C-alpha positions in Angstrom: -33.4 49.1 20.4 -36.5 48.5 18.3 -37.9 51.1 16.0 -41.1 51.5 18.1 -39.1 52.2 21.2 -36.8 54.7 19.3 -39.8 56.7 18.1 -41.2 56.8 21.6 -37.9 58.0 23.0 -37.6 60.7 20.3 -41.2 61.8 21.0 -40.5 62.0 24.7 -37.4 64.2 24.1 -39.5 66.6 22.0 -42.1 66.9 24.7 -39.4 67.4 27.3 -37.8 70.2 25.2 -41.2 71.9 24.7 -41.9 71.6 28.5 -38.5 73.2 29.3 -39.1 76.0 26.8 -42.6 76.6 28.2 -41.3 76.6 31.7 -38.6 79.2 30.8 -41.1 81.4 29.0 -43.5 81.2 31.9 -40.7 81.9 34.4 -39.6 84.9 32.3 -43.1 86.3 32.2 -43.5 85.9 35.9 -40.1 87.6 36.5 -41.1 90.5 34.2 -44.5 90.8 35.8 -43.0 90.7 39.3 -40.4 93.3 38.3 -43.2 95.4 36.8 -45.2 95.2 40.0 -42.1 96.0 42.0 -41.5 99.1 39.9 -45.1 100.2 40.2 -45.1 99.8 43.9 -41.7 101.6 44.2 -43.0 104.4 42.0 -46.2 104.7 44.1 -44.2 105.0 47.3 -41.9 107.6 45.9 -44.7 109.7 44.4 -46.8 109.5 47.6 -43.8 110.6 49.6 -43.2 113.5 47.2 -46.9 114.6 47.1 -47.5 118.1 48.4 -50.6 120.1 47.5 -50.5 123.9 47.0 -54.2 124.6 47.0 -53.8 126.6 43.7 -55.7 124.3 41.3 -59.2 125.5 40.8 -60.7 122.3 39.2 -59.2 118.8 38.7 -58.0 117.6 35.3 -57.6 114.2 33.8 -54.2 113.9 32.0 -55.4 111.2 29.7 -58.3 113.3 28.3 -57.7 116.9 29.2 -55.1 119.4 28.0 -52.8 120.1 31.0 -49.9 122.3 32.1 -47.0 121.4 34.3 -44.6 123.9 35.9 -41.1 122.6 36.5 -39.4 124.5 39.3 -35.7 124.0 39.9 -34.4 125.3 43.3 -31.0 125.4 45.0 -31.4 124.5 48.6 -28.0 122.9 49.0 -26.2 123.1 52.4 -23.4 125.1 50.7 -25.8 128.0 50.3 -26.9 127.8 54.0 -30.2 129.2 53.1 -33.3 129.3 55.3 -36.6 128.2 53.8 -37.8 131.8 53.4 -34.7 132.7 51.4 -34.8 129.9 48.8 -35.4 131.1 45.2 -36.3 129.3 42.0 -33.2 128.9 39.8 -35.1 127.5 36.8 -38.7 127.8 35.7 -40.1 125.9 32.7 -43.8 125.7 31.9 -45.0 122.7 29.7 -48.4 122.7 28.1 -49.6 119.4 26.8 -52.3 119.1 24.1 -54.1 115.7 24.2 -55.5 115.9 20.7 -52.3 116.2 18.7 -50.0 114.9 21.4 -47.8 118.0 21.3 -45.9 119.8 24.1 -44.9 123.5 24.3 -42.0 124.4 26.6 -41.7 128.0 27.8 -38.6 128.9 29.8 -39.1 131.9 32.2 -35.9 133.8 32.9 -35.3 134.1 36.7 -35.0 137.9 36.5 -38.3 138.4 34.7 -40.1 141.5 36.0 -43.7 140.6 36.8 -46.4 141.0 39.4 -46.0 138.8 42.5 -49.4 138.4 44.1 -48.1 137.3 47.5 -46.0 140.4 47.8 -48.5 142.8 46.2 -45.8 144.3 43.9 -43.8 143.7 40.8 -40.4 142.0 41.2 -38.1 139.3 39.8 -40.1 136.1 39.5 -37.3 134.2 41.2 -38.2 136.0 44.4 -41.8 134.5 44.5 -40.6 131.1 45.7 -39.2 132.6 49.0 -42.7 134.0 49.9 -44.8 130.8 49.9 -42.9 128.1 48.0 -44.5 126.6 44.9 -47.8 128.3 45.6 -46.4 131.8 45.1 -44.5 130.8 42.1 -47.5 129.2 40.5 -49.7 132.3 41.1 -47.0 134.5 39.6 -46.6 132.3 36.5 -50.4 132.1 36.0 -50.6 135.9 36.1 -47.7 136.4 33.8 -48.8 133.9 31.1 -52.5 134.0 31.7 -53.0 130.2 31.7 -53.8 127.9 34.6 -51.0 125.8 36.1 -52.5 122.3 36.8 -49.4 120.6 38.2 -46.0 121.5 39.5 -42.9 119.5 39.9 -40.2 121.0 42.2 -36.7 119.5 42.1 -33.6 120.5 43.8 -30.1 120.0 42.4 -29.6 116.7 44.1 -32.7 115.2 42.5 -31.8 116.6 39.1 -28.3 115.0 39.2 -29.6 111.7 40.6 -32.4 111.3 38.1 -30.0 111.9 35.1 -27.4 109.5 36.6 -30.1 106.9 37.3 -31.1 107.1 33.6 -27.5 106.5 32.6 -26.8 110.1 31.4 -28.3 112.2 28.6 -27.2 113.2 25.2 -27.2 117.0 24.5 -25.4 119.5 22.3 -23.0 121.7 24.2 -23.0 125.1 22.5 -19.4 125.9 23.3 -16.5 124.9 25.5 -17.5 125.4 29.2 -15.5 125.4 32.4 -17.9 125.7 35.4 -18.2 124.9 39.1 -20.0 121.8 40.2 -22.9 121.4 42.6 -20.6 121.7 45.6 -19.3 125.0 44.3 -15.9 123.5 43.5 -14.4 126.0 41.0 -13.6 124.7 37.5 -14.6 121.2 38.4 -16.7 120.7 35.3 -15.2 120.9 31.8 -17.4 120.4 28.7 -16.4 120.5 25.1 -18.5 122.0 22.3 -20.6 119.5 20.3 -22.8 116.5 20.9 -21.9 115.1 24.3 -23.2 112.4 26.7 -23.4 114.1 30.1 -23.8 112.8 33.6 -25.9 114.6 36.2 -23.3 116.9 37.5 -22.2 117.9 33.9 -25.9 118.5 32.9 -26.4 120.7 35.9 -23.4 122.8 35.1 -24.7 123.2 31.5 -28.1 124.2 32.8 -26.9 126.7 35.4 -24.0 128.5 33.9 -24.5 132.2 33.4 -21.0 133.2 32.4 -21.1 132.6 28.7 -24.3 134.1 27.4 -27.5 135.4 29.0 -30.7 134.2 30.8 -32.5 133.7 27.5 -29.8 131.3 26.2 -29.7 129.7 29.6 -33.4 129.1 29.3 -32.9 127.5 25.9 -30.3 125.2 27.4 -32.7 124.2 30.2 -35.4 123.4 27.6 -32.9 121.3 25.6 -31.9 119.4 28.8 -35.5 118.8 29.8 -36.3 117.4 26.3 -33.2 115.2 26.5 -34.3 113.8 29.8 -37.7 113.1 28.3 -36.2 111.3 25.3 -34.0 109.2 27.6 -36.8 108.3 30.0 -39.1 107.2 27.1 -36.4 105.1 25.4 -36.9 101.3 25.6 -33.6 100.7 27.3 -34.5 103.0 30.2 -37.4 100.8 31.5 -34.9 98.8 33.7 -33.6 102.1 35.2 -36.9 103.3 36.5 -36.4 101.7 39.9 -33.1 103.7 40.3 -34.9 106.8 39.2 -37.7 106.5 41.8 -35.1 105.7 44.5 -33.0 108.7 43.5 -35.9 111.2 43.8 -36.3 110.5 47.5 -37.1 113.7 49.5 -35.6 115.9 46.8 -38.8 116.3 44.8 -42.2 117.8 45.6 -45.2 117.7 43.4 -49.0 117.9 43.5 -49.3 115.1 40.9 -50.7 111.9 42.3 -49.4 108.5 41.3 -52.3 107.9 38.9 -51.5 111.3 37.2 -47.9 110.3 36.6 -49.0 106.9 35.2 -51.3 108.8 32.8 -48.4 110.8 31.5 -46.6 107.6 30.6 -49.7 106.5 28.7 -49.6 110.0 27.0 -46.2 109.1 25.5 -46.5 105.4 25.0 -46.9 105.7 21.2 -43.7 107.6 20.9 -42.2 110.9 21.9 -44.6 113.8 21.5 -43.9 116.7 19.2 -42.0 119.3 21.4 -41.8 123.0 20.6 -39.7 125.4 22.7 -40.8 129.0 23.2 -38.7 132.0 24.3 -40.0 135.1 26.1 -38.7 138.1 24.2 -37.5 141.0 26.3 -34.7 143.4 27.1 -32.2 144.2 29.9 -33.3 147.0 32.2 -31.2 148.8 34.8 -33.2 152.0 35.1 -33.8 151.5 38.8 -30.3 150.4 39.6 -31.4 146.8 39.9 -31.2 144.4 36.9 -34.5 143.1 35.5 -35.5 141.2 32.4 -38.5 143.3 31.0 -40.7 141.5 28.6 -41.9 143.0 25.4 -45.6 143.4 25.7 -46.6 142.4 22.1 -44.4 139.3 22.3 -45.8 138.3 25.7 -49.4 138.7 24.4 -48.6 136.5 21.4 -47.2 133.8 23.6 -50.2 134.0 26.0 -52.4 133.6 22.9 -50.4 130.5 21.7 -50.5 128.8 25.1 -54.2 129.5 25.6 -55.0 128.0 22.2 -52.7 125.0 22.9 -54.7 124.3 26.1 -58.0 124.7 24.3 -58.9 127.8 26.3 -59.6 129.8 23.0 -59.7 129.1 19.3 -56.4 127.9 17.8 -54.6 130.6 16.0 -51.6 128.5 14.8 -52.8 128.7 11.2 -53.1 132.5 11.1 -50.6 134.6 9.2 -48.1 136.8 11.0 -50.1 139.9 9.9 -53.3 138.4 11.3 -51.6 137.6 14.6 -50.2 141.2 14.8 -53.7 142.6 14.1 -55.2 140.5 16.9 -52.5 141.6 19.3 -53.0 145.3 18.4 -56.7 144.9 18.9 -56.2 143.3 22.3 -53.8 146.1 23.3 -56.4 148.7 22.2 -59.1 147.0 24.2 -56.9 147.0 27.3 -56.2 150.7 26.9 -59.9 151.4 26.6 -60.8 149.4 29.7 -58.3 151.2 31.9 
C-alpha cells in the first residue's frame, strides 16, 4: 500500500466515524424530541380529560405573569366508603399562593374541622362539609370567605390519584415524625408500618402518613400534608423525574379534576424551571371547641387576620407587610378589629 492510498484510507475512516457520531446525535435528538412531543400530547389529553370549571373565578389570570392561588382538595370517594356524591367530604385542604416576583410559595393547611361560614348552606359549619353541597365550588367559596383571598385554581384528587402519582414518580422522601402503624387505602387495619426518621415512601405509605389522626391532632396532620406536598413538588422538579411524567399523566386518569387548562399547567413548569421556589408553610392557630356537643376547630381571630394579611400581601392585593415588626403587625390587627367593631 502506498503512502497516498494510506492517507486517503485514514481520512475516509475519520469521515466515517464523524458521520456515525453525527447520525447518533441526530437520532438521539429526534428520539428526545419525539418523546417530548409524546409527553406533551399525553399531558394535554390527561389535563383536558380532568378539566372541570366551577364558575367561581371572577377574572382570568396568567400564571407566568400574575400572582396566583391554587387550592388542593383531597377527597375520599373510595368504594369502601360507599358514599353518594352528596355525602363526599374534603379530607385535606391546602391553599398555595404563588408570588411571581420573588418566586415564592406559601402553603396554608386548613384543618377539616375548621368552623367557618359555608355560603351554600347559609350557616357556619365544619369546612369539610362544604364539598358535599356543591363539590369544589362550595369549598372554594368557603375558603375564599375564610382567608379573604381569591382562589384562582383548584386541583381535586382522590386517594387513588394521590397514590398513583407518587408511585409514578418513584416515591418521595419525607421525615416521619414517629413510628406509625396505620390502615391502608383499602381500610386494612395495621397494613402500613412506618419508622421514625427520614424515609422513602411509596404512595400507600405517604397516604397513611398524610391521613392518620391517631397520633397527634389536625394541626400536626396539616403540617404533615404540607410536608408531603412539598416533597411531591421536589420530586416532580428533579431532573431524574422527567422520564416519569408519562406515567404520572397516565396515573391521574379520571381521579383528578381541575379548572386549570393545559397551558396553565405548562406555565407552572416554567414558573419552576430555574429551580425549586422558596416554600413557606403556614398554620392556622386555633383551639378545640366542644361547647355545642360537636367538635369544631375554632380559629383565633387575631391569628386569622394576620394570616389573611400575609396572603393578601403575597398575592399583591395590598402592600407587603413582611418587613414590619411584630409590634407593628399587632397594631395593624388591633386597628382592623376596631374598625370591624365600629362598622357593625
